[in-house]
C-alpha positions in Angstrom: 108.4 143.6 110.2 106.9 144.8 106.9 107.2 142.6 103.9 106.8 144.0 100.5 104.3 142.2 98.1 107.2 140.9 96.1 109.0 139.3 99.1 107.9 136.5 101.3 109.3 135.7 104.7 111.8 132.8 104.2 113.1 132.1 107.7 114.1 133.5 111.0 117.3 132.5 112.8 117.9 133.3 116.5 120.8 132.2 118.5 122.4 132.6 121.9 124.9 130.9 124.1 122.6 128.1 125.2 120.0 127.8 122.4 119.6 128.4 118.7 116.3 128.5 116.8 115.8 128.3 113.0 112.2 129.0 112.0 110.9 128.1 108.5 107.4 127.7 107.2 107.4 123.9 107.7 109.9 123.3 110.4 111.4 124.7 113.6 114.9 123.5 114.2 116.2 123.8 117.8 119.7 123.4 119.2 120.1 123.3 122.9 123.7 123.6 124.3 124.8 121.5 127.2 124.4 124.5 129.5 120.7 125.1 128.6 118.6 125.1 131.8 115.4 123.2 132.1 113.5 126.5 132.6 114.7 127.8 129.2 113.9 124.5 127.4 110.5 124.6 129.0 109.8 128.3 128.1 110.8 127.8 124.5 108.7 124.7 123.9 105.7 126.2 125.7 106.0 129.3 123.5 106.0 127.2 120.4 103.0 125.3 121.7 101.1 128.5 122.4 101.8 129.9 118.9 101.3 126.6 117.1 99.4 124.0 119.1 99.4 121.7 116.0 103.2 121.4 116.0 104.7 118.0 116.5 108.0 116.4 117.0 109.0 112.9 115.9 111.0 111.1 118.7 112.9 107.8 118.5 113.0 105.9 121.8 114.9 102.7 122.6 112.9 100.9 125.3 111.3 97.6 126.4 108.0 96.6 124.8 106.2 97.3 128.1 107.6 100.9 128.2 105.9 101.8 124.9 102.4 102.0 126.6 104.0 104.3 129.3 104.9 106.8 126.6 101.5 106.5 125.1 100.0 107.3 128.5 101.9 110.6 128.4 100.2 111.5 125.1 103.0 110.3 122.7 101.5 108.8 119.6 103.2 105.5 118.5 103.8 105.5 114.7 106.1 102.5 114.4 108.2 100.1 116.4 110.7 97.4 115.6 112.6 94.9 117.7 116.3 95.8 118.2 118.2 93.1 120.0 116.5 92.8 123.5 114.7 96.2 123.2 112.5 98.0 120.8 113.0 101.1 118.7 109.8 103.0 118.9 109.0 106.1 116.9 106.5 108.5 118.5 104.9 111.7 117.4 104.9 114.2 120.3 101.9 116.6 119.8 102.5 120.0 121.2 98.7 120.3 121.9 99.0 117.8 124.7 100.5 119.3 127.9 101.4 115.8 129.2 103.4 115.0 126.1 105.1 118.3 126.1 106.2 117.9 129.8 107.5 114.4 129.0 109.4 115.8 126.0 110.9 118.6 128.2 112.1 116.0 130.7 113.6 113.9 127.9 115.5 116.9 126.4 116.9 117.8 129.8 118.0 114.2 130.2 119.7 114.3 126.8 121.5 117.5 127.8 123.2 115.7 130.7 125.0 113.8 127.9 125.7 116.8 125.7 124.1 119.2 123.3 120.9 118.1 121.5 119.1 119.0 118.3 115.5 118.5 117.4 113.1 119.3 114.5 109.5 120.3 115.0 107.0 120.1 112.2 104.5 122.9 112.0 102.4 125.0 109.6 103.9 128.4 110.0 103.0 131.1 107.6 104.4 134.7 107.7 102.1 135.7 110.6 102.9 132.7 112.8 106.6 133.0 112.0 106.5 136.6 113.0 104.5 135.9 116.2 106.9 133.1 117.2 109.9 135.4 116.6 108.4 138.1 118.7 107.4 135.8 121.6 110.8 134.1 121.7 112.6 137.5 121.6 110.9 138.3 124.9 113.1 135.6 126.6 116.1 137.8 126.1 118.4 134.8 125.7 119.3 135.5 122.0 122.3 137.6 121.1 121.7 137.2 117.3 118.6 137.4 115.1 118.4 137.3 111.4 115.3 137.4 109.2 115.6 136.3 105.6 113.2 136.9 102.7 112.7 135.2 99.4 111.4 136.8 96.2 108.1 135.6 94.9 
């Protein structure tokens, strides 16, 4: 993918029957359809982790106060919590650099998929090179039927 000096990579969109990925310089937006298998969810998140280990996802969890420390033991980073009736709404950052946190996130996404489709946003620092690398690595999964690369003028 050659980019002229007057154009900058704006985004990469990839979609298939079970998953859709939109890659921008600051975020990666994922949609997993109800029929997405655990192995596909796992492969996608592990690829993102290998390309951008500083990526992170903010996850809201409704749980008991005692369960908060359990999430922290898996590498989730508590950023805030508030009482909500008899439970707590805890907000965690899930660092993609921590394999325990990533495995816990994969399990949580698969649990969410039992109830229906799920969407998530991952924050990252992705320049042109990383966006291109992520696009190439995800393409190797052969699960995308559509790919679109957009450029913006500078």
